[in-house]
Structures are given as structure tokens and as C-alpha cells.
C-alpha positions, 0 to 999 in steps of 0.5 A, a space after each residue: 500500500 502506498 504511503 500517500 502522505 509521504 509522496 510528492 507529485 510533480 506535474 509536467 506540462 510537456 509542451 512547455 517543459 523542455 524542447 530537445 530538438 528546437 522545434 519550439 515544442 517540449 517533448 519526451 526526450 526533453 523530460 528525460 533530460 531533466 530527470 536528475 533535476 526532478 530527483 534532486 528536488 525530491 519528487 516521487 511521481 511525475 504526472 505528464 499531461 496528455 502526450 497522445 495523438 491529438 489535433 491540439 484544439 485543447 492542448 492534448 485534452 482532445 485525444 484521438 488515440 489513447 494508446 499512442 504517442 503524438 509525434 510532436 512529443 516523440 515516440 513510444 520508444 521515448 515513452 518506454 525510455 522515460 519510464 525506465 530512466 525514471 525508475 532508475 532514479 526512484 521516480 514513477 510516471 503518472 499519466 493523464 486519462 481523458 475519459 469523459 470525452 474524445 476528440 472528434 478526430 478519434 476513430 470511434 467518432 469518425 465511425 459514428 459520423 459515418 453512420 455506424 450505429 455501434 459507434 454512435 452508441 459510444 457517444 451521446 447523440 440525440 435526434 432532432 432538427 438544427 433549430 432546436 437544441 436538445 437542452 439549454 446546457 452550456 459548454 464550459 468553454 462557452 456557448 451551447 453544449 450541443 453540436 448538430 450533425 446535419 447528415 445524421 439529423 442528430 446532436 452530440 453532447 460536448 461539455 467542453 470544446 465542440 471537438 471534444 465529444 462526450 463518451 457514453 459511459 452507460 454503454 458497457 463496451 465504452 467502459 471496456 475500451 477504456 479499461 483496456 487503455 489502463 491495462 495497456 499503460 499499466 503494462 508499460 510500467 506506468 505507476 499512476 493515473 490522473 483522471 480528467 474531469 472524471 466526476 462528469 462521466 455519469 450523465 442523467 437518465 433523461 436530459 432536460 433544460 436547466 432552469 436554474 443554471 448551465 446544466 452542471 447540476 444534472 451531470 456533476 457527481 452523476 447517478 452511477 459515478 461511484 459504480 463506474 469508478 469501482 468497476 474501472 479500478 477493480 477490473 484493471 487492478 490499479 487499486 495499489 497504484 496512485 490515482 487522482 480524480 479531477 472533480 469539477 464543481 464537486 461536493 465534499 461528501 462525494 470526494 470522501 467516497 471517491 477517496 476513502 480506501 474502503 470504497 476502492 475508487 481513487 487514492 485522492 481528489 482534486 477539487 477547486 473550491 479554494 481556487 474560486 475565492 476571487 470569482 465574483 458571484 462564482 463567475 471565473 471571468 468576473 474579477 474581485 479581491 480574494 476572500 481570505 476568510 472564505 479561503 480559510 473556511 474552505 481549507 478547514 472544511 475540506 481538511 477536517 471533513 476528509 480527516 473525519 471520514 478517512 478521505 484524502 486530499 490532493 494539495 495544490 495551488 497550481 496546474 495547467 488550468 490555473 493562473 500562477 499562484 504568486 500572481 494571484 494570492 501572493 506578491 509579484 514585487 517586494 515580497 515575491 520570494 516571501 509570498 511564494 515560500 509562504 504559499 508553498 508551505 501553507 499547503 505542503 504542510 497540510 494533510 494530503 499529498 502535495 502537487 507541484 506544478 512546473 515552475 511553482 518551485 521557482 516562483 514563476 508568475 503570470 506572463 501579463 500578455 498585452 495582446 490577444 494574439 499572444 494567447 493560444 488557449 481555446 477557452 481564453 480565445 472563446 471568452 475574449 469574444 464573449 467578453 466583448 459581446 458582453 460590452 467589455 472594452 478590449 482593454 477590460 477583456 485583456 485585463 481579465 484574460 491576464 488574470 484568468 487565462 489558462 495560458 498563464 500557467 502554460 508559458 515555457 519553463 524558465 530553466 535559465 536566463 539565456 535566449 529561449 530561457 533554456 526551454 528551446 533553441 527555436 521559437 517557443 509555441 507560446 511566448 515566455 514570461 519576460 522575467 526569465 532572466 531573473 527568475 529561472 532554475 539555474 539562478 535559484 539552484 545557486 542561491 541558498 535562500 531561493 524558493 527552489 531550496 525552500 521547496 526542497 526543505 518542505 519536501 524533505 520535512 514531509 519525508 522525514 517527519 511523520 507528524 507531517 505525513 501522517 499526523 492529524 490536523 486542527 485549525 485555530 485563529 479562525 476569526 483572524 482574516 489575515 492568518 491561516 493557522 493549523 496544528 499537526 499532531 502525531 504520537 506525541 509530536 506537534 508542529 504548528 504552521 502560521 501563514 500570514 496571507 497578506 502583505 502587511 504585518 498581522 497578528 500579535 502572538 502572546 509569549 505565553 502561547 508559544 512557550 515551549 516551541 522553537 522555529 524549524 522553518 521560516 521564509 525570512 532570512 533572520 533566525 527569529 526566536 520565539 521569545 516575547 510577543 510575535 508579530 508576523 511580517 508580510 507574507 511570513 510563514 513560521 513553522 514551529 515544533 514543540 520542544 521535546 516532541 
């Protein structure tokens, strides 16, 4: 059984990680080049976003063949070598499984369009005429969630891009096809799987208009979702591997079931509630200042809820769909280093399995693109048009994209300050952030007090201290909007973590409260001692250990 509390997952977006051949696209040989770096950081698992053949309308999440490698990224031999070289370094490869939908370029969908009834049943088609949508559901990328095929007289469901047709999981043949995909990669030596938007795979028995929203309440955590996950896991023998499900608009009660070992579904869950605290009225494209009290409440709700019911959290701030967390909740200026370290410690020392997204360990920021031509993401391009239709000016729309676009996390990994930022010797598929000369791996590896070395300490602490990997958690100072404070306990050991979430001083802590504790980690260079009253400095994190524990 995997000790989930000790493991660290490093997410790689291959397209932007390292380009080995100068074509401007990252590739599998480029990942192999950087395995020693990942081993040195302390990672255990390498999660690769999709590298399968794809038209790339959604950067690989529109899969046209689940059991092959897109030539843009290399060959199957490259993948075999990556798995083998990773194993030599004690690293395990985790692959992304996009099982809610396929690309419309997939052979199954092409056969469906050709009129083969068997393959039409692989997807969700509804008879109709071109002037009447089956339901009023909306795509998560904007516009209707249905597309009409005149030659068939049918509509097909696409909860995402029009080129991403939803699979029909009610069809047992579809479920068996997807099990075979898992078996194929497991046979290759893959040791973990991340399941994309997996809680959307179970659709309702009947499709009706949503008079209260965009349709998601009908298909999120659907009627047969737990049944399908148990079948997928049990029939493929992946119970002993690391699995994580991306859960869209989910609920705590369902995530407890998904991740409770007794349910035999998944190892852990990604949920995104804590990353919506700066959405005005729940709208991603409407900006507001982060609600820190809501952030604190959500962390406590999910940590305590999972602990009580034996579920398990995936701990993360960043991924390929989220803006850079330093730009979002931290400080890009005076307190850049301190805020990046605090944000890292804040989640790495909680209960769960931490995920690091490429570049997070060096404090990479949003690129602050100034023109729509700099963006590549289909969602961002779609919503730029929608925002203009809503009456926003070009400047306002671009300001929103600069804060929200998924491209914020997809710029090239900043390996060095040289031209191409050490990512490529060619022209990158998307522009790099302009600060790569100052913010890069080479510089930070050479600086003892860098964000990179702070992350190494966080990772080492989780592996060395059972109180971090196995301990219970409880929160305090709940009424203070500026400070996120929690305590970890395990077999007589105790660690306290104090995070100032703001760019101002916060919280006077009385000496009597901290008598008997000593600082074991912080993000300011001086050696603070726990004597007298303590006032947390801007974005300060203090990790305190009880003496004698």
C-alpha cells in the first residue's frame, strides 16, 4: 500500500517543459533530460499531461488515440525510455486519462459520423432538427453544449470544446475500451493515473433544460459515478497504484467516497473550491479581491471533513488550468520570494499529498500578455469574444484574460536566463514570461535562500517527519482574516504552521502561547526566536515544533 502522505507529485506540462530538438515544442526526450533535476528536488511521481495523438484544439485534452504517442512529443520508444530512466532514479510516471470525452478526430467518432450505429452508441447523440437544441446546457468553454450533425439529423453532447465529444459511459463496451487503455499503460510500467474531469462521466437518465443554471447540476457527481469508478479500478487492478480524480464543481461528501480506501475508487481528489475565492458571484471571468476568510473556511472544511471520514486530499495551488499562484494570492514585487515560500508551505504542510506544478518551485508568475494574439488557449480565445459581446472594452477583456487565462500557467519553463530561457533553441509555441532572466532554475539552484531550496526543505520535512505525513490536523485563529493557522499532531509530536496571507504585518502572538516551541522553518532570512510577543511580517510563514516532541 502506498504511503500517500509521504509522496510528492510533480506535474509536467510537456509542451512547455523542455524542447530537445528546437522545434519550439517540449517533448519526451526533453523530460528525460531533466530527470536528475526532478530527483534532486525530491519528487516521487511525475504526472505528464496528455502526450497522445491529438489535433491540439485543447492542448492534448482532445485525444484521438489513447494508446499512442503524438509525434510532436516523440515516440513510444521515448515513452518506454522515460519510464525506465525514471525508475532508475526512484521516480514513477503518472499519466493523464481523458475519459469523459474524445476528440472528434478519434476513430470511434469518425465511425459514428459515418453512420455506424455501434459507434454512435459510444457517444451521446440525440435526434432532432438544427433549430432546436436538445437542452439549454452550456459548454464550459462557452456557448451551447450541443453540436448538430446535419447528415445524421442528430446532436452530440460536448461539455467542453465542440471537438471534444462526450463518451457514453452507460454503454458497457465504452467502459471496456477504456479499461483496456489502463491495462495497456499499466503494462508499460506506468505507476499512476490522473483522471480528467472524471466526476462528469455519469450523465442523467433523461436530459432536460436547466432552469436554474448551465446544466452542471444534472451531470456533476452523476447517478452511477461511484459504480463506474469501482468497476474501472477493480477490473484493471490499479487499486495499489496512485490515482487522482479531477472533480469539477464537486461536493465534499462525494470526494470522501471517491477517496476513502474502503470504497476502492481513487487514492485522492482534486477539487477547486479554494481556487474560486476571487470569482465574483462564482463567475471565473468576473474579477474581485480574494476572500481570505472564505479561503480559510474552505481549507478547514475540506481538511477536517476528509480527516473525519478517512478521505484524502490532493494539495495544490497550481496546474495547467490555473493562473500562477504568486500572481494571484501572493506578491509579484517586494515580497515575491516571501509570498511564494509562504504559499508553498501553507499547503505542503497540510494533510494530503502535495502537487507541484512546473515552475511553482521557482516562483514563476503570470506572463501579463498585452495582446490577444499572444494567447493560444481555446477557452481564453472563446471568452475574449464573449467578453466583448458582453460590452467589455478590449482593454477590460485583456485585463481579465491576464488574470484568468489558462495560458498563464502554460508559458515555457524558465530553466535559465539565456535566449529561449533554456526551454528551446527555436521559437517557443507560446511566448515566455519576460522575467526569465531573473527568475529561472539555474539562478535559484545557486542561491541558498531561493524558493527552489525552500521547496526542497518542505519536501524533505514531509519525508522525514511523520507528524507531517501522517499526523492529524486542527485549525485555530479562525476569526483572524489575515492568518491561516493549523496544528499537526502525531504520537506525541506537534508542529504548528502560521501563514500570514497578506502583505502587511498581522497578528500579535502572546509569549505565553508559544512557550515551549522553537522555529524549524521560516521564509525570512533572520533566525527569529520565539521569545516575547510575535508579530508576523508580510507574507511570513513560521513553522514551529514543540520542544521535546
